[in-house]
N, C-alpha and C positions, 0 to 999 in steps of 0.2 A: 499441513494442507487442510483447507476447509472447503466445504461445498456449499452452494446456495441452498436455502431452505426449500424443500420440495415435499409435496404430499407423498405418501407411500406409493400409491399407484403411479405417480409421475416418476418417482425414483426407480421403480421396477421397470417401467418402459425404457427409461434412459439407460439403466444398467443392461437390460437385454440388448438394446441396439449397440451399445459400446462393446459388450462382450462378443457380439456377433462379428465385429470388425477384426478381432484377434488381439491378443495381449502381447505387447512388446516388452513391458517391464512390470514387475510386481514388487512392491516395497511395503515396509511397515512405517507408518507415520504416527504422530502423537504418542511416541513411545512413553510408556508408564515407568516412572521411577520406582524401582524395587530395591530398597537398601539391602545390601548383602547378597543379592541374587547375582550369580555369575554365569547363569545359563542363557538360553535363547531369550532375546528381548521380547517384550509383550507390548502391543499397540494396536493400531487400526490398519487394515489391509487397504492398500490403494493400488490401482492399476493405471498404466498408460497404454492406450491402444496403438495398433500399428499406424493409425492416422494421427496420433499425437493427442487424442482426447484423454482427459484424466477423470478418474472416478474413485471415490472412497467407498469401499464395499461394506465396511463395518463402522460402528459408531461408539461402541462401549470400551474400546481399548483393552480388549481381552483376547486378542489373537496372537498366535505365535507361528513361526515357521511357514510363512506364505510361499506357495509355489504355483507355477502355471505350467500346464502341459502344452505340447505343440498343437494339440487339437482345440485349445482355448478353454479347457477345464481349469478352474482355479480352486485351490484348496488351502486351508489353514487349520491349525489346532485351536480349538475354542476353550478358553480358560474361564468361562463364566459358570456360575453355579447352576446345577441342574434345576430346571423349573423357574429360574430367575435370571434371564439373560442379561439383565442390567447390573448384576452383582458379580464382582470378580471373586474367583475361588482360589484361595491360597492357604496352605497348611505348612506350619513350621518354616515359613519363609520361602516355600516352593510353590510356584504357580501350578495349579492342578488342571490339566487339560486332557480329559479322557475321550473327547469327541473330536473327530475330524469332520470339518464342513467342506463339502465339495459343491462348487457352483458351476453348473453347466452353462455353455454359451447362450442357451435360451433363457437363463435367469433362474431356473429351478434349483433348489438346494437338496442335497442328500447329506444325511448325518450318519457317520459311521462311529460306533462306540467301541473302544478298545477293550481288550480283555482285562487289562490292569489300569489303574487310575491316572497314570501319567504317560502321555505319548512323548517319548524321548526323541524319536526320529521317525520320519516317514518320507515316502517318495512315490512317484509314478514309476511303475515297473517298466523295464525296457521293452516289454511286449506291447505296450500301449493300451492294454485293456485291463490292467490291474493296478491296485494301490497296495503298497507294502508298508506296514507300520510296526514299530517296536515300542512296547510299553512296559512299564514296571510300576511297582508300588514305591513308597518312600524308602523301603529296604527290601532286599531280596533280589532274586533273579528276574531277568526280563524275558518276555515272550515276543515272538515275531509272527505277525498274521498277514495273510494275503487276501484281499477283497476284490471283487469285481467293481467296475465303475458304478454299479447300481447298489453297492453296499452289501453284497452277499459274501460271507466269508467262505473262501475256498481252500485255505491252507493255514496251518498252524505248526509252530515248532518252538522249542525253547532256544533262547539266545546263546546257550552254551552247548548246543547240539553238536556231537562229534561228526555226524554225516548229514548236514542239512541239505534241503533242496537248493538248487542254484539260485532261485529268487530270494532266498533268505541270507545268502552268504555276505552281501554288503552290510548287513545289520547285526552280525554276530558280535557277542562280547569276546574280546581277545584276552 
């Protein structure tokens, strides 16, 4: 999927108006070939609005696990190098995504940084006002964190916790 060339302010206005309409579908496009990688694919985030309009939200093919909430919030794991958003971050054949990018319906972005360098799994909490993410390093145990939609961490537990809070249970290591 390709978009027409737009200036950054024009793209922001277009993105804002499209996101305000509601997201009916979110997909990864321009998927990056990663030889030997068997995990989640990496590419660009694209949405289709309830009215059928399409928009590509990223351009560097460094996004994973795109999701949209019922309120129009869109999120994805960012696998670009810190301080260099045009550069893809990979270590030992593993895409490194330690930041979750949330895009509000008004077009503003929120970045949530995980405790560990690789966000393995994430989702919108059932309560509608939190994000839960599971992260780990290349080796060792995972942790599960709960954040507000504004990026404030409100909960933390280990992924092997014997008595975890309810919000962490879907993300436990078994």
